[in-house]
matplotlib code that plots the C-alpha trace (Angstrom):
import matplotlib.pyplot as plt

x = [-71.6, -70.0, -66.3, -64.4, -63.6, -60.3, -60.3, -56.4, -54.4, -51.7, -48.2, -46.3, -45.0, -41.0, -41.2, -43.4, -40.8, -37.5, -39.0, -40.2, -36.4, -35.0, -36.6, -35.4, -32.0, -32.2, -33.4, -30.7, -27.7, -29.3, -29.5, -25.5, -24.5, -26.4, -24.9, -21.6, -21.2, -22.3, -20.0, -20.2, -20.6, -23.9, -25.9, -23.1, -23.2, -20.0, -16.9, -14.1, -11.7, -11.8, -9.9, -9.5, -7.6, -6.7, -5.0, -1.8, -3.3, -6.2, -3.2, -0.9, 1.3, 0.8, 4.1, 6.2, 3.5, 0.0, -1.3, -4.5, -6.6, -8.7, -11.4, -9.9, -6.7, -5.0, -2.0, 0.4, -0.1, 3.1, 5.4, 6.4, 8.1, 9.6, 6.6, 7.6, 10.1, 12.0, 15.5, 18.6, 22.0, 22.7, 25.8, 27.8, 26.7, 24.8, 21.1, 18.2, 14.5, 13.9, 10.3, 10.7, 12.6, 10.8, 7.7, 9.8, 11.2, 6.8, 6.7, 9.4, 7.8, 4.7, 6.2, 3.2, 1.4, -2.2, -2.1, -4.7, -4.9, -6.3, -8.1, -8.3, -9.3, -9.1, -6.8, -7.1, -7.9, -10.3, -8.1, -8.1, -5.5, -3.5, -1.3, -0.8, 0.8, 1.9, 2.8, 3.3, 5.8, 4.6, 5.2, 4.7, 7.9, 9.6, 9.5, 10.7, 13.1, 14.5, 15.3, 12.8, 10.5, 11.2, 8.5, 6.2, 5.7, 6.6, 5.5, 8.3, 11.1, 13.6, 13.5, 14.6, 16.9, 18.3, 18.0, 20.2, 22.6, 22.9, 23.0, 19.8, 18.2, 17.5, 19.7, 22.8, 23.4, 23.1, 20.6, 17.2, 15.2, 12.0, 12.5, 10.8, 13.8]
y = [16.7, 15.4, 14.1, 16.5, 15.7, 16.4, 17.3, 17.1, 14.3, 14.4, 14.5, 11.2, 10.0, 9.7, 6.0, 5.4, 7.6, 5.8, 2.1, 2.4, 3.6, 0.5, -1.6, -0.1, 0.2, -3.6, -4.8, -2.8, -3.9, -7.9, -7.0, -6.1, -8.7, -11.1, -9.8, -9.7, -12.6, -15.1, -16.7, -15.5, -19.0, -19.7, -21.4, -22.7, -19.7, -19.0, -21.1, -21.0, -21.0, -19.5, -19.9, -16.7, -16.7, -14.3, -14.5, -12.3, -10.0, -9.3, -9.1, -6.0, -6.0, -2.7, -3.8, -7.0, -8.4, -7.3, -8.4, -7.1, -9.9, -8.0, -6.3, -8.6, -7.4, -10.0, -9.9, -13.0, -14.6, -15.7, -13.3, -9.5, -7.7, -4.3, -0.9, 1.0, 3.4, 1.4, 1.6, -0.8, -1.4, -3.7, -6.5, -2.9, -0.7, 1.6, 2.7, 1.0, 1.0, -2.7, -2.4, -1.8, -4.6, -6.7, -6.0, -6.6, -10.2, -11.0, -9.4, -12.0, -15.3, -14.6, -13.8, -13.9, -16.9, -17.2, -17.0, -19.1, -18.1, -19.8, -17.1, -18.1, -14.8, -11.3, -9.1, -6.0, -3.8, -6.0, -7.6, -11.4, -13.1, -16.4, -17.9, -18.1, -19.9, -19.2, -22.3, -24.5, -22.3, -21.4, -17.2, -16.8, -19.3, -18.1, -14.2, -15.8, -18.4, -15.9, -13.1, -10.5, -11.0, -11.9, -14.5, -14.0, -16.6, -20.1, -21.5, -20.0, -19.1, -21.8, -20.8, -17.1, -18.4, -20.0, -16.7, -15.1, -17.3, -17.7, -13.6, -13.7, -11.4, -7.9, -10.1, -9.7, -6.1, -4.9, -6.1, -4.5, -2.1, -3.2, -6.7, -7.4, -9.8]
z = [27.3, 23.6, 23.1, 21.1, 17.2, 16.0, 12.4, 11.8, 12.6, 15.1, 13.3, 12.9, 16.2, 16.4, 17.4, 13.9, 11.8, 13.6, 13.2, 9.5, 9.3, 11.3, 9.0, 5.8, 7.0, 8.6, 5.1, 3.2, 5.4, 4.7, 1.0, 1.0, 3.2, 0.9, -2.1, -1.0, 1.3, -1.2, -3.7, -7.2, -8.7, -6.2, -9.0, -11.3, -13.6, -12.9, -14.2, -11.2, -14.7, -17.9, -21.2, -23.0, -27.0, -29.1, -32.8, -33.2, -34.8, -31.4, -29.0, -26.9, -25.0, -22.3, -20.4, -19.4, -17.4, -18.8, -22.3, -24.2, -25.8, -28.2, -25.8, -22.6, -20.2, -18.2, -15.9, -15.8, -12.9, -10.3, -11.7, -11.2, -14.2, -13.9, -15.3, -18.4, -17.6, -14.5, -15.4, -14.6, -15.7, -18.6, -18.7, -19.8, -17.0, -19.4, -17.8, -19.6, -19.3, -17.8, -18.3, -22.2, -22.2, -20.7, -22.9, -25.5, -24.2, -24.1, -27.6, -28.6, -26.9, -28.9, -31.9, -34.7, -32.3, -31.0, -27.7, -25.0, -21.1, -18.6, -16.2, -12.5, -11.7, -11.2, -9.6, -7.8, -11.1, -12.0, -14.8, -15.5, -13.8, -15.3, -17.2, -20.9, -23.8, -27.2, -29.5, -26.2, -24.8, -21.0, -21.0, -17.5, -17.1, -20.5, -18.8, -15.5, -16.6, -19.2, -16.5, -17.6, -14.5, -10.6, -9.2, -7.2, -5.0, -4.9, -8.2, -10.3, -7.9, -9.2, -12.7, -11.4, -9.5, -12.3, -14.3, -11.8, -11.5, -15.3, -15.6, -18.2, -18.9, -16.7, -14.6, -16.6, -15.3, -11.9, -9.6, -11.1, -8.2, -9.4, -7.5, -3.9, -3.2]

ax = plt.figure().add_subplot(projection="3d")
ax.plot(x, y, z, "-o")
ax.set_aspect("equal")
plt.show()
């Protein structure tokens, strides 16, 4: 008797489909781990620090701690300035917009000068994070020392304490609600 010939192929077994899926899943997972786990400057193409600069005409003050330098946005590191709309009391007891006061102080410190920033990373919103100067004036230190921002870390803490003792800037009135300490 002759063996039976099958005309149709049998359906793919679950084992064969499961194995292909497992190989694909492993390859995707490995690619993801490599993409997330390797440093951005693996081959030296991404510098650790960058220097951004913009002339006065290309600078926009977003708030008391954020600048737009042309198309780039930078947050000043080491400080915490109030957001626009946050109120506090001035020396006379009147309520003022602390955020506007901090932004106005930053605008005065820049006052027609070119701004140069050393960018050393990114914040949670993808903005450049660093320190800036305008005409030799350290803007980060000037905001904290002038009393328009609180120190966010040890680097500027002494300047904040001195501004509080001297009742400079926003420390001239009641203790602002935007501070963390």
